Structures are given as structure tokens and as C-alpha cells.
N, C-alpha and C positions, 0 to 999 in steps of 0.2 A: 504494500500500500504506500503510494507516494502522496505526501501531503504538502501543500504550500505552508510557509511559515505563518501566514496571516489568512484568517477566514472571516469574511464579513458576517457580523451577527445580525440576523433577521434582515439581511441585505446590507444596507449602510444606515442603520437606524439612528445614528447620531446626527445625520444630515437629511434624512427623509423618513416618512412614516413607515414604521416597521412592517415587514412582511407584505409590502405592496409591490406591484410591478415597478413603481417609481424607485423604490428602495433598491431593488436588484439592478436596475439600470444605473443608478448612481454608484453602486458598488463596482460595477464593471468600469464605469468611467474613471473611478479613482484608482483603478489598476488591480483590483482584487481578482484572484484566480479562482476563488471558491467562496460560496456563501452557505450559510446555515439558515434554515427556516423550519417552522412548526406546522404540523399537519394534524387536523382534528376533523370530526365528522359533523355534518349538519343533521337535523332531525330526520331527514329522509335519506341519510346514508351517503351523502356526497363528501368527498375530501376537500376541505378548504384550508387555506394557509392563514392561520390565525393563532396567536399565542395564548391569550387568556381564556379561561372557562367562559367568562361573560363578555358581552359585546361592548359594554359601557365605556371602557377606558379609551379604546382606539377606534371607535366608530360612532355613528349616530344611532346605533341600535341600543337596546337594553335587554338584560337578562341573558340566560345561557345561550351559547352558540348552538348547543345540542337541542334546544327547544324551537329553533327556527329552521324552516325549509330553505333550500338553496335559492329559490326564486326570491324570497324575502331578503335573505342575506345579500344578494347581488344588488338590491336597491339601496343599500346603505353607503354612506360616505365614510371611507376609512382614511381620508387624508386631511380633511380640514382641521381636525384637532391638532395637527402638527404645525400647520401654517396655511395661509390662504393660497399659496402657490400650488398646494397639493389638493385643493378642493376638487371633489369628483372622483378621486381614486377609489376604486372599489375593493372589496375583499376578494382576492383572487382564488380561483380554484387551483387545486394541485396541478391539473393538466396545464393551465395557463402559465404557472410558474415554471414547470418543467420545460415547456416549449420555449419560453423566453430565455431560460438559462442555457438551453442548447443553442439558441440563436446568438447569444452573447459569448458563448464559449466558456461558460462558468461551470466549474465543478460544484457538486452539492453535498451538503450534509443535511439529510432529512431527519428531523427529530419528530417522532411519533408521540402525540400528546392525547391519549385516550381519556374519555370520561370514565368514571368508575363503572365497572361492569361491561364496558365496551372495548376492553383491551384487545381481545382476539379479533373482533370485527374491524376495529380501526387499523390494526396491523395488516390484516389481509387486504382490506380495501386500498390502503395507501400503497402497499407493495404491488398489488395487481395493476394499479394505474401506472406506477413508475416502471414496472417491467414492460408494460405495453408500449410506453413512449420512449424509454431510454435506449439508444442504439448500442450495439455491441462494440462499436469502434470508438466509444468515448470512455474516459476513466469511470470506473464503477462508482456509483453513489455510496456514500458512507451513511449508514443507518444507526441512529441512536435513540435512546428513550430512558426516562426515569422509570417507566413502567416496564420492568424486565420481562414480563410476559410477552410484550411486543417484540423483544429481541428473539424470544423463542419462536414466535411466528415468522420473523424475518429469516431466521436460520432455516426454517422448514420451507419457506416460500422462495427465497432468493439466496441459497446457501453460499454462492460465490461472492455475494456483495459483502464488503467488510462491515462489521458492527462495532459500535462504541458503547461501552458501559458508562452510562451517565449517572454521576453521583455528585454530592456536595463535597464533603471530605472523603478521601479514599478510605474505605473501611479496611479493617484488619484482615478480613477474609476476602479481599478483592480477587485473589488468585482463583479461588474456587468458583466465584461468580463468573469471572472472565472465561474460565474453561467451560463452564456449563453452557454459556451462550455463544461460545466460539468467537469471542471478541478479539479484535486486533488493537483496540485502543481503550483507554480510560479517559473520560472527559470529566474534569474536576474543577471546582471553584478555585481560582488562583489564590484566594486568600488563605486557603487551607493547605497549600503546597509548600513543601520544603525539600531541600536537596536530597535528604536521606530517603524520603518516600518516593520521589521521582526516580532516583537511582535504583531502588528496589524493584519498581515496576519495569523500567526500561531494560534492566538486566535480564528480565524474563523474556524479552523480545517484543513486548507491547510498547505502543506509543502512548505518551501522555499529552492530552490537549487541555488547555486552560481557558476558562471563561471567567468573566468578561473583562478584558484587559484594555483599559483606555489611557494608560500612562506609559510613556516610552521607556522610562527607567525601569518600571516593573517588567515590561516586556523583555527588555535586555537581560534582567536578572533571571527571569524564567528560562530564557534560552540558555543561559549559563548553567542552569540546573539540568538541562537536557530535555526540556519541554519541546515537543515537535512543532506544535502550532498553537497560536492564540486566537481566540474569538474576540473581535473588537467591534464596537459600534462605529468606529472611524477607520474602515479598511484602507489600506494603502498598498502600493506595489512594493515588492521585496526582492 
């Protein structure tokens, strides 16, 4: 698995509304080679790219994403909360994001964010859509999730696609979990990383990816520890 040193977090969410097509375009314009985004399901089972459980913070909608059908979600404005220049940006479907990333030449880290009780369904739907659209001649998508049942679905559905174990602090039993889900990487909160734990993981052959790093000095320190990639709200060429 070859990873760039910098991965755009939800596109380039420091300078554009997160998880919108505008954010992915901005990430590409800033020189990012890869972006991370979140996938969850609408009430009628369509995969949409949206971070929160609820619509309120980053759209003109209210209440749970999982309570709204796709037709309703697509009427919402997901850009004006960030600034008037982005008014009219919609909540994109997974298919829209995948096609745009392919057009822009961006690699992807698809984080699967299921609602409770929909882990298997969310994993299967997201992977089915991605497998249908992602060509064999492009770098394989990296699949990650805090819901480890989704990693199990990913391993069964797209076994050749690399998986990342998404955690806060790296747990003491990280090795057994990584082996269980066939992970190539551990994605951890940078605030809980130290050189000893990074060395322990990387010596096993796994990569460590750190989120969310918006300070250049911290980014440099993490690289010195052996971190492979950082997720940042302000992606840049490397």
C-alpha cells in the first residue's frame, strides 16, 4: 500500500464545506493526492457523503440523516453554512464523489460511518457502489471505520482493498484487532501518539496514519516518529 504523506480531511474542509464536491475540488487544486470522506446511508438505503449523524451542523436540514430519503437530502444546502461563496452545494452521493475523485485523479480513503444496527448494511452498500465504479487500473481505495464490523464486511466484500483500523488512542490489543480484520494501517488521533507506540506498530509492518493535523510543526514531529500520512483540513502538495 502506497500512501501520500498528506491526505485531505473531508476534502479540504479548512477552506471549503466538508464532504462536498467543492471541498474535493479545492483539495485537488491545493495539490492533494488523496482525500478522506465519510459514507452513511439515507433512510431509503442510498450512500451519501456526510459526517454527522444529524443534518443540522453542515446543512439546512434537521434531524438524523438516516430519517430522510435521498430525494429530500438532495434538496438541502450543504455549503452556505461555511460561506456565501458555497451556497447551493448539495450533499453528494457516494457515486458523485467517486466519479469526481476519479476525474480529479485523487486517491481515496472511504470511512464507513454506520448508524447503530446498520453496520452490515452500510458496509455492503458502500462497498458495492465503490466496487462498481472504481476501475482496476487506479490505486485501490483505503477503507476505514470506527465500526469494526464494517471492516469485517469490507474484508469479505473487497478483500484486496486495504483496510485501516480507526481508533482514538491505539489500544493495547491493537495487534489482535488488526489481524482479525486484515488491516494494513492504524488510523489514530495524533494527540495520543508517541514515538514508542508508533515504532511498535510500524515494526509489525503496519502503517500509522494520524488525524487531524493542522500544525506544520506537529506534522514534522509525527513524520519523525514514523507516521506514514497525516489527515489535514488544509491539504497541500508534498
